[in-house]
N, C-alpha and C positions, 0 to 999 in steps of 0.2 A: 393443179388447177384451182384458182380461188373460188370461193363460194359465189355463185351467181355467174361464173364464166360459162360461155356457151360451147357446146360440142358442135362439130360441123353439121351433124344431123339437125340439132336444135336450130341452128342458124338458118339452114335451108327451109325447114318447115315454117318457122316464124316469118322468115323473109318472103317466102312464096305467098303466104296469106296476106301479109302487109302490102306487098306489091299489087295483089289482086284488088284489095280495098282502095289503095291509092289510085289505081287505074279507073275504078268505078267513080271515085270522087271527081277526078278530072273530067271523065266523060259526062257525068250528070250535072256538073257545075262549070260549064265552059266560060272562058273569059273572066275567071275569078282568080287571078294569080296569087293574090294575098291569102286567100282561103286555102289554096293548094299548098302554099308555103307553110302556113301555120299547122296544117294537118301533117305535112311531111316532117316537120320538126318534132312534133310529139311522137309520131309513129316511129321515127328513127330511134327514139329512146325505148319505145315499147318492145322492140325486138328482144330486149333483155328480160322482159316480163312474160311473154306469151308461152315460152317453153316451160316455165314453172307453173303456169296457170292455164291449162288447156280448156278449162271451163269458160274462159272469156271467148275463146274461138268458137266453142260449141254454141254459146248463147248469142253469137254474132254481135258482141258488144261494140266492136270497132265500127261495123256498118251502122249501128244504131246511134253511136255517140257523135258521128259526123253529120247526122241528119237532124236538122232543127225540129223540135216538137211542134213548132208553129212559126210561120212567117207571115207577118201582116204588112201589106204595102198599100198606101192610100194617097190620094191627092190632097194637097193643102192649098186651097185658094185664099188669097188675101189681097188687100189693096194698099198702096203706098200713100204718102202724104199728099200726092198730087191727084189721088183718086184712080190711078192706073192699076189695073188688075194683074196680079202675078199668080202663077200656079207652080208650086214645088211638089216634090215627091217625099212622102213620109214613110218610115219603116219602123218595125219592131221585130227583132229576131228573138224568139223565146226558145233558147237552145236546149237546155236541160234542167229539169226540176227534180232530179233524183234525191238531192240532199236539202232542198229548201225552195222557197219562192224564187222565181227568176230575178236576178239582180245584175245591173250593169248600166252604164251611162247612156245618155243621149248626146249625139254629136251633130252640130249644125255647121256644115262646111261644104263648099262647092264640090269637094272631092268625094263626098259620100256616095257610095254605090252599094248595091246588094252584097257584092263580093267583099268589100271592105268591112261591112258590118257583120258578115258571117265569120270572117277571120277574127274580129274582135270578140264576138259572142263565144266562139269556140275557145279562144284563149281564156275568156272570163270564167268558163266552167271550171277549169283547173286552178286558176288563180283563187277563185272563191273557195274551192275545196281546201286549198292550202291555209286559208285564214283561220281555220279551226271553228268557224261560225257556220250555222246552217243556212247556206245560201246557194241557190242554183245559179245558172249563168244565162245572161241575155244581153242584148245591145240594141240600140236604135238611133234614130236621128233623121236628118233631112239634108238635101243638097242646098238648102237655104244658107245664105251668107249674111250673118248679122253685122259684119264689118261695114261701117259707113251708114248703117241704118239708124233712124231716130228711135228713141224709146217707144214712141207710139207705133211705129212700123213693126218693131220687134214684138210689142204686146199683141198687135193684131195677128201676126203670124203665129205666135205661141198659142193664142186662144183658138185659132182655127186648127192647129196641129192637135191640141189636147181634146178638141171636140170629137175627133175620131179616136184618138189613142185611149181615152177614158173607158171605152167599151172593153178594153183588153187587159187593163192593169188593176191593181188593188193591193192593199197592204199584206195580204196573205197569198197573192197570186204572182204579181210582178211589180217590183219597186225600182223604177228608173232613178238615175242620178244625173249629174252633169258630166260633161266631157268637153272636148274642144268646141268652142263657140257657145257653150251652155254654162253660164256662171250663175251667180246669185240672182241677177236681174231676170234671167230667163226662167230659172226655177220658180221664182216668185209668181211670174205671169202664168206659168203652167199650173202651179198649185192652185192659184186663185180660180182658174177656169174649171179645174177638176172639182173643187169644193162647190162651185156654183152649180155645176151640172148634176153632181151626185148628192148634193145636200148632206155632205158628211165631212167631218174634219178628222182625217186619218193620216197615218204615216206612209202615204202612197209614193212620196218622193223623198230622196235624201239630198242633203246640201241646202236645206231650208234655212231661212233667217232665224237667228237665235230667239227672236221674240215669238216665233210661231212654229216651234217644234224642232229647230235645228240643233246641231251638236257643236260644242266648242271643239276646236282642233280639226274640224272637217276640211276647211280650205287648205290647211297646212299638211294634211295627213299623207298625201302621196309623196311629197318632197321629203318630209320628215322621215317617213317610213323607209324611203330609199337610202337615206343616209344612215339610219339605224342598221339596215341590212348590210351596208358597206362596212360599217364598224365591226359587225359580227364576222364578216369575211376576213378582215384584217386581223382579228383576234386569233384566227387559226394559224397565222404566221407570226403571232406575238408582236403585232404592230398596231399603231393607232392612226387616226386621221390628223393628229397634231402636226402642223407645219407642212402638210401635203399640198402640193400645187394641184388644183382641180379644174377641169374643163367642164362647163355646163352648157348644153345647147338649149335653145328656146328662151323665152322671156315671159311666159305665161305663168299660170298658177303653180305648176309642178316645179318649174325652174326657179321661181322666186323663193319658194320655201325650201328647196334643195340648197340654194345659196345661204339662206338664213341658218339652216341647221348645220351646214358645213362651218359657218363662222362660230356657232356654239361649240363645235368640236375642235376649234383652233386651226382649221384648214384655211387655205388661201384660194378661193375661187377667182378665176381671171377672165372668164368669158361669159357672154350671153349672146343670143342671136334672135332673129326673126326671119321671115321669108325674104326680106330685102338683103340680108347679109349678117356678118359676124362682128361683134365688138370684142376686141382683146385689150384688156387693161393690165399692163405688166405690174402696176402697183397693187393690184388686187381690188376686188369689189368689196368694200367694207359696208358697215351698216348704213352709213349716210348715203352712199351710192346706191345701195339696194333700195332704200326708201324712195330715192329719186326715180329709179326704174319702176317701182310699184306705182308711183303716181303717174308716170308717163303711160304705162300700159293699162292700169286699172281705172284711172280717172280721165286722163286726157286722151287715151286711146291713140297714142302717137306711135312713131316708128323708131326702132332701136338705134338708127344712125344718129339720132339727136343726142345720144349719150356723149358723142365726141365733141359736140358744141359746148357741153357743160363741163366735161373733164378732158382737158387738152392733151394729156399724155396717152389717152386711149387711141387705138387704131381701129378704123372701120374697114372691113373687107367685104365689098358687095358680092352678092350671089352671082356666080358665073357657071351655068350648067355645062358649058363647053370644057371646063377644067376636068371633069370626071371624078373629082373628089372635093371634099369640103375642107377649106383651109383651117376651120376650127379644130379639126382632128389632126392637124399637122403642127400643132403647137406643143412644145416640150412640156410634159406634166406627169404627175404620178398617178392620177386617177381621172376617169372620164365618167360623166353622168349624162348620157343622151336623154334629153327630156322634152324633145320637140314632137317628132312624129315617126310613123313606121318607115323602116328601111332608110333611115338617114345616115347609117354607117354601112358603106359598101366594102368590098374586099380591099380596095386601095386605101380607104380611110383606116380600116383595121390594121393594115400593114404599116401605115404611117404612125399610128398610135404605138404599135409594138416597137418600131424602129426608134421612136423617141423615148422609149423607156417606161411607157405606161404600164403599171402593175395591176390596176384594178379597173373594171368596167361594171357599173351598176346602172341598170336600165330603168329610168324613170318614165319614159314613154312606152307605148305598147309596140312590141316587136320592132325596135329601132335598128336592129342589126340584121343584115341579110344572112341567109344560111351560110354563104361563103365566109362572111365576116366572123360569124359565130365559130365556125370550124377553125379559122386562123387563131382566134383568141384561145380556144381550148388547146390547140397544138402548141402554142407558145407558152402555155402555163400561166396565162393571165388569170387573176381572180375574176371570174365572170359571173355576175348575178343576172340571170335572165328576167325579163319583165314580169312574167307571171308570178315570180317570187318577190323580186326587188321592189316592184311598184304596187304590191298588194295592200299597202297601208291605206290607200284611198278607199278602196271598197271595204276593207276591214273596219274603218271608222264609220263608213256608211252603215255597216252592220251594227255597230255600237249605237248609231243614231236610231236605227230601227228598234233596238232593245229599249232605249230610253222612251221612244214613242209608245211602245207597247205597255210600258210600266207607268207612263205619264209622269216621268221624273226627269231631272236634268243633272248630269254629273258635272263636277268642276273641271276646269281646264287641266288641272294636275291629274285627276282621275282618268280622264280620257287619254291624255298623253302617256300615262303610265301603262294603261291597257294596250295602247298602240305599240309602245316599245316592247312589251312582253309578247305581243302577237308576232312582231317582226323577228324577235329572238327565236320564237317557236317555229316560225316558217323556215328560218335558216337551219335550225336544228333538224327539222324534217328533211330538208333538201340534202344536207351534209350527210346525215346518217343513211338515208335511202340510197344515195350515190355509192356509199361504201358497201351497203348490203348487197347491191347488184353489181359489184365488182368494178366500179369506175370511181374510185375515191377522188374527191375534189371536183368532179364534174357535176356542177349544180344544175346544169341543163337537164341531165338525166334525172337527178334527184327531184327537181321540181316537177318534171313531166310525169315521172312514175308515181311520186308521192301524191300529186293531185289526181291522177287517173285512178289509182287503187281505191280511194274512198268512194268516188263516183261509180266506178264499175261494180264494186261490191254492193252498193245501194241498189243499183239497177238489177243485179242478180236477185237480191232479196225481194224486190217488188214485182218480179215476174215480167212477162212480155207485154210491156205497155209503151 
């Protein structure tokens, strides 16, 4: 029996305890399927840990780690350019601060609910642990939709949102960042209101402008980091990204810089998408086309189907929920980089990727694969980089921004990129070696979940029952 392998008794004892805690999570958090899914995925890996570490069971670490340290929910009133009053709901989930201040993004999107943010905050705890930096986990946001709003409307919303949030955050307490719907514009408005209310200039937010405390490489970090992680996965098979056909979903920040870094590595990205549908360009998305997409999305705030008006060989496939699968994941390719949103790859999508010869999946979005899809990838021997490891580059560079703010210095682009690259290599090494140590070589899901958990759990034991 290999080191880390479970005996039948170990399996039963660990399994019984885990099932009890899962049942409690589902009972105490009804109608939050994404949160249940995130907990289930981590707990499935922890079966390998609990028989070796009965102290975690005795200290009730699992019950404590699924319960946020603090949940803040508040109303956000604002008025539009016509003077009409709107009321949105704001949230901040401060999940775990065992290894550092709460750290995690703010998401402004109509789909934002308490359950979505709890899943994201839970994932963030382990992702931040993997980065090697001293950061706890949190997440927040609002059901506000910035799409189609004027700059003045977004500013009024952000100022109202920060008027309440500022009571609960600070550079040594909780440091939010951007996420879906929260880019440089929103971070600027949020930071300005915090500074105005608190009368202090501190590193309370990351993703700031370069002229006022931001870090070089921060916008690029999640996409770049995901590709660095993919390159490390391929190294274990003595392969590179050179010449690989790559599918990328989404067309926002993560997708754009994933495409850019893939081009740096000599790969050939062929897709981008948004909620309207998928663009497939068989000639590949080169730097000129990528610059056009960036202008479309970041400046003109247009829709991705306009790509086919500019580049005639490209094909647009509109979103059709009746299909039951996403045509993007049914295109023949070597590598897939889901970079749009949670659960965008279901079991049918995963099977399509496997059938079409996809050898690598690196997750740029948060939890983009369902549990069934993840299982199929692992069973098929696909090199599979789970989100909490593969997309940790964004929060890692946020941590580097925090360090620069604390020291009142600015590192060069090359320095930050080099630190990011080294962090992603270290994350892959932790995941790879932990998976082997616990008897599941090559299973980076187990490696990431266990590696991230151990650091947080040990810190919680050290700090007592708090």
